[in-house]
ZAMARGU-4260 file (C-alpha; in steps of 0.2 Angstrom, whole numbers, plus 5000, padded with zeros to 4 digits):
<rodrens>
0) 5000/5000/5000 | 5007/5017/4995 | 5007/5029/5010 | 5011/5045/4999 | 5011/5049/4981
5) 5006/5063/4969 | 4988/5060/4963 | 4984/5063/4945 | 4968/5074/4941 | 4953/5064/4937
10) 4951/5074/4921 | 4961/5087/4912 | 4946/5097/4906 | 4931/5105/4913 | 4916/5111/4903
15) 4908/5128/4905 | 4892/5124/4896 | 4898/5120/4878 | 4915/5128/4881 | 4929/5116/4887
20) 4942/5123/4899 | 4958/5113/4898 | 4971/5112/4911 | 4985/5111/4898 | 4979/5127/4889
25) 4978/5136/4906 | 4996/5132/4911 | 5002/5138/4894 | 4992/5154/4895 | 4998/5158/4913
30) 5016/5154/4908 | 5015/5167/4894 | 5008/5180/4906 | 5022/5177/4919 | 5035/5178/4905
35) 5029/5194/4898 | 5026/5202/4916 | 5044/5198/4921 | 5051/5202/4905 | 5043/5219/4905
40) 5051/5223/4922 | 5068/5218/4916 | 5066/5227/4900 | 5061/5243/4910 | 5077/5241/4921
45) 5088/5240/4905 | 5081/5257/4899 | 5067/5251/4887 | 5049/5257/4886 | 5034/5249/4895
50) 5023/5238/4883 | 5037/5234/4871 | 5040/5216/4878 | 5021/5213/4875 | 5021/5220/4858
55) 5035/5209/4852 | 5027/5194/4862 | 5012/5196/4850 | 5024/5190/4836 | 5035/5178/4846
60) 5021/5168/4855 | 5011/5162/4840 | 5027/5158/4831 | 5033/5148/4846 | 5017/5138/4847
65) 5018/5133/4829 | 5036/5129/4831 | 5033/5119/4846 | 5019/5109/4838 | 5029/5106/4822
70) 5044/5099/4831 | 5033/5087/4841 | 5023/5081/4826 | 5039/5079/4815 | 5049/5069/4829
75) 5033/5059/4833 | 5025/5058/4816 | 5020/5040/4819 | 5007/5046/4832 | 4998/5055/4818
80) 5002/5047/4801 | 5004/5029/4805 | 4991/5015/4801 | 4976/5018/4811 | 4980/5035/4816
85) 4970/5051/4811 | 4981/5065/4804 | 4969/5078/4810 | 4975/5075/4828 | 4991/5083/4823
90) 4981/5100/4825 | 4974/5096/4842 | 4987/5105/4852 | 4976/5106/4867 | 4979/5087/4869
95) 4997/5090/4873 | 5013/5089/4862 | 5024/5105/4861 | 5043/5103/4858 | 5052/5117/4868
100) 5066/5116/4854 | 5054/5120/4840 | 5045/5133/4851 | 5061/5142/4855 | 5068/5141/4837
105) 5053/5148/4828 | 5048/5159/4843 | 5065/5168/4840 | 5060/5171/4822 | 5044/5179/4827
110) 5053/5189/4840 | 5066/5194/4827 | 5052/5201/4816 | 5044/5211/4831 | 5061/5218/4836
115) 5065/5223/4818 | 5049/5232/4816 | 5053/5242/4832 | 5072/5244/4829 | 5077/5234/4844
120) 5092/5222/4845 | 5085/5204/4847 | 5099/5199/4859 | 5094/5212/4872 | 5076/5208/4871
125) 5080/5189/4873 | 5091/5193/4888 | 5076/5202/4896 | 5064/5188/4893 | 5076/5173/4897
130) 5071/5170/4915 | 5053/5173/4911 | 5054/5160/4898 | 5061/5147/4911 | 5047/5151/4923
135) 5034/5149/4908 | 5041/5132/4905 | 5040/5128/4924 | 5022/5132/4924 | 5018/5124/4907
140) 5025/5107/4913 | 5010/5106/4924 | 4999/5104/4909 | 5007/5087/4907 | 5001/5083/4924
145) 4983/5087/4919 | 4985/5076/4904 | 4994/5062/4913 | 5008/5061/4901 | 5027/5062/4900
150) 5030/5053/4916 | 5046/5043/4920 | 5050/5025/4925 | 5041/5015/4939 | 5046/5020/4956
155) 5041/5017/4974 | 5047/5034/4980 | 5035/5044/4991 | 5033/5058/4978 | 5029/5045/4964
160) 5016/5051/4952 | 5000/5040/4952 | 4994/5037/4934 | 4976/5031/4933 | 4972/5033/4915
165) 4974/5018/4903 | 4971/5027/4887 | 4984/5028/4873 | 4994/5013/4880 | 4996/5020/4897
170) 4998/5007/4911 | 4991/5013/4928 | 5004/5013/4942 | 5017/5024/4951 | 5030/5033/4941
175) 5044/5046/4942 | 5035/5063/4941 | 5047/5070/4927 | 5035/5084/4924 | 5039/5090/4942
180) 5057/5088/4940 | 5058/5098/4925 | 5047/5112/4933 | 5058/5113/4948 | 5073/5113/4937
185) 5066/5128/4926 | 5063/5138/4942 | 5081/5135/4947 | 5087/5140/4929 | 5077/5156/4931
190) 5085/5161/4948 | 5102/5157/4941 | 5100/5168/4926 | 5093/5183/4937 | 5108/5181/4949
195) 5121/5180/4935 | 5114/5194/4926 | 5114/5205/4941 | 5131/5199/4946 | 5140/5200/4929
200) 5130/5212/4919 | 5126/5200/4905 | 5122/5208/4888 | 5121/5204/4870 | 5112/5188/4872
205) 5122/5180/4885 | 5109/5179/4898 | 5098/5170/4885 | 5113/5159/4881 | 5115/5155/4900
210) 5096/5150/4901 | 5098/5139/4886 | 5113/5130/4892 | 5108/5127/4909 | 5091/5121/4904
215) 5099/5108/4892 | 5109/5101/4907 | 5093/5097/4916 | 5083/5091/4901 | 5097/5079/4897
220) 5096/5069/4914 | 5077/5071/4915 | 5075/5064/4897 | 5084/5048/4904 | 5070/5045/4916
225) 5056/5046/4903 | 5047/5030/4897 | 5036/5038/4883 | 5040/5032/4865 | 5054/5041/4857
230) 5066/5039/4843 | 5084/5033/4848 | 5101/5037/4840 | 5116/5026/4846 | 5106/5022/4861
235) 5101/5039/4866 | 5084/5047/4864 | 5083/5061/4851 | 5080/5074/4864 | 5096/5069/4873
240) 5105/5072/4857 | 5096/5089/4854 | 5100/5094/4872 | 5119/5091/4869 | 5120/5100/4852
245) 5110/5115/4859 | 5121/5115/4875 | 5137/5116/4865 | 5130/5130/4853 | 5124/5140/4868
250) 5141/5139/4877 | 5150/5143/4861 | 5139/5158/4858 | 5142/5164/4876 | 5161/5163/4875
255) 5163/5171/4858 | 5150/5185/4862 | 5159/5189/4879 | 5176/5191/4869 | 5169/5201/4854
260) 5156/5212/4863 | 5160/5213/4882 | 5148/5222/4894 | 5130/5226/4891 | 5121/5237/4878
265) 5120/5255/4883 | 5104/5258/4873 | 5091/5244/4871 | 5077/5254/4863 | 5079/5269/4852
270) 5070/5285/4859 | 5068/5278/4876 | 5071/5293/4888 | 5073/5284/4905 | 5086/5271/4909
275) 5081/5259/4923 | 5092/5253/4937 | 5095/5236/4943 | 5094/5240/4962 | 5112/5240/4967
280) 5118/5257/4960 | 5121/5252/4942 | 5111/5259/4927 | 5104/5249/4913 | 5121/5249/4904
285) 5130/5242/4919 | 5139/5259/4923 | 5141/5264/4941 | 5135/5280/4948 | 5144/5288/4963
290) 5136/5297/4978 | 5145/5314/4975 | 5138/5319/4958 | 5150/5310/4946 | 5142/5302/4932
295) 5148/5284/4925 | 5161/5292/4914 | 5169/5301/4928 | 5163/5319/4924 | 5156/5330/4938
300) 5138/5335/4937 | 5131/5351/4943 | 5119/5351/4957 | 5103/5361/4958 | 5109/5371/4972
305) 5125/5376/4963 | 5115/5381/4948 | 5103/5392/4958 | 5118/5401/4967 | 5126/5405/4950
310) 5109/5411/4943 | 5107/5423/4958 | 5125/5429/4956 | 5121/5433/4938 | 5106/5443/4943
315) 5116/5453/4956 | 5130/5457/4943 | 5117/5463/4930 | 5108/5474/4944 | 5125/5481/4949
320) 5130/5486/4931 | 5113/5494/4929 | 5116/5506/4943 | 5133/5512/4936 | 5125/5518/4920
</rodrens>
């Protein structure tokens, strides 16, 4: 008898009259809102305008959903195009099946279009969004819990996931909750990126590269635990190979970018008047301000009191010269 386990929901959809409310879709929507909210705060801190992140997300999110679905359908085509399957199911995104690799790749294309229309550098925008994307993934993974999918090997751990559904070849039992592991890992990735960005003033896409690389590390070992059908190459699941390749690319980008373009962008959005601060005395470009009126370049700035004194002196001089004439 199991004393403790994570129960699965009895169903992943509620019906409000004729309208189905699906837990999987809710998790994705909430994740998008969290990513845009946090991304907007970070964009403002870097000197951007309010609303810019949401405007570009209007391009990035639809592209990302299409890319995520395409990756899933292409890599698991037998689920939709083999004998006895209905190819129409490939369009039923609410039933689960989004590949993060395709979502990030095609989502970046949408973001590039949005950034180009606003005259904004894509790497700066990606840096602002990076931890928010990780949190969106953490929330989105709970959609797999609602659908009772993407679990790991059988286990008797007290935090085992209890699968009750027997549809699509599932066998009821207690399994590794890989959705939970990945959710917690993504939260850790978000915190890592936020800390590293504040500590090292990451710029030119390096915060985003750190997010990608650190996510791939977690995805690699979590993928090992999963038991859902997947294509294998040389004994490894396809997603393991994808994680390794993407990890290497992210690390190479991080290193090369740091050498060629050190520091952080001084201007992230043309025409933005105010630059935010990161809370520890540094402006959005990473420059320090001192407490006695010196700006980041070392030049002295005139205080309001000094300006008022000079103005009063000028008035007295003019008055004195007027009496002499």
